N, C-alpha and C positions, 0 to 999 in steps of 0.2 A: 504494500500500500504506500502511495506517495505521501510525503510529509506535508505537502502544501498543494493548494489549488490556485489556478489563475482566475482572477475575478475582473469582470468588466461591468461597471455601473454606468449606464448610458441613459440620458434623458432624451426627449424628442429633439431638443435643440443643441445638445452638447454631450461630450464625454465627461462624466463627473469624476470618476475614480477608476484607476486600473492598477493592478498589482497582484502580488502573491499573498495568500492568506491561509490560515489554518482552520478558520471557522467563519461561517456567515449565518446570521440569524435574520429571518424575514417573516413577514406575515402574509399568508396566502388565503384564498377563499376557503381552504380546508383547515386552516389554523396556522399556528406558528411552526416554522420549520428551521432546523439547524442543518447546515450542509458542511461536511468535513471532507477531506481528501478520501477518495475511494467510495463516495456515496453512490447509491444506485442512480442511474439516469432519471431525470425528472423534467417535467414541464408543468408549470403552474401559473395561476393568475394571481398577481400581487394585489393585496389590499393596501389601502393607505396606512402608513405606519412607519416607525423608525426601522431602519436596517442597520444591523451592527456587523462590522467586519473586523475580525481579529487578524491583524497583519502578521506576516512571517517574522517581522522584526520585533514583535511583542507589543506593538501599539494597537490602538483601537480607532477605527473610523466609523462615525455614525452619520447616517443620512436620513432626511425626511423624504419618503418616497410616496408618490400619489399615483396609484394604479400602474398597470403594466403587466409584464410577464417575467418569470424566472425559468431559466433552463440550465441543466447541468448534464454534461457528458464528457468523458475522457479528461477528467479533472479540470474542466473549464466551466466556470459558472458565469452566466450572463444575466444581469438584471436590466431589463429594458423597460424603463419607466416613462410614463406620460410626463411627469415632473419629478425632479430629484434635486435636493439641495443638501450639501454637506452641512452638518450641525454648526461648524465654525464659520459658515457663510451667513447664518441666520441672525438677523437683528432681533433680539429677544423683545425689546420694547415695542418695536414695530409689530411683531407677531402678537403680543399681548393686546395692543390697540386694535388690531384686526379681529381678534377673538371677541373683544367687547363690542365692536361695531357689528360683527356678524350676529351676535346674540341679540343685540338691540333691533336688528333688521330681520330677525328670524330667518337668516340665510344659512341653512344647514350645511350646504357644501362648503361655504367660506369658513364656517365654524370648524368643520372637520379639518380643513387644510391648516388653519391656524393652530388647532390643537395638536396635529401631527408635528408641526414645526417645533412647538414648545416641548413636546415629549422627546423629540430627537435631541434637542439641546440638553434637556434634563438627563437623558441617557448618557450623553457624551460626558457630562460632568461627573458621573459616578466613578 
């Protein structure tokens, strides 16, 4: 079994992160999934939520992902997201204001996006 897997996190408009990892945790329509080197091939639909990538260097990368697909085969994991932002790119105060505005306007989709951004930042801080 290989000790690491190659990960590509791609949004519709850009490549967000690429590198070697030992573990990736993501939320799919079937529930949370952890993918390690040697995992069975998979194809799944991503739910909005934080994605955690444990890098081969021992670091952690967290991204807020909004929809898309996850595929894994031959120790290559692809996360193809509609929208994806690294936690360190997220302006927490702006996301908090967006959450409050979405709640006031009863905009469930905007509320979910802001909530995912804030959860990604909170996950990265741990």
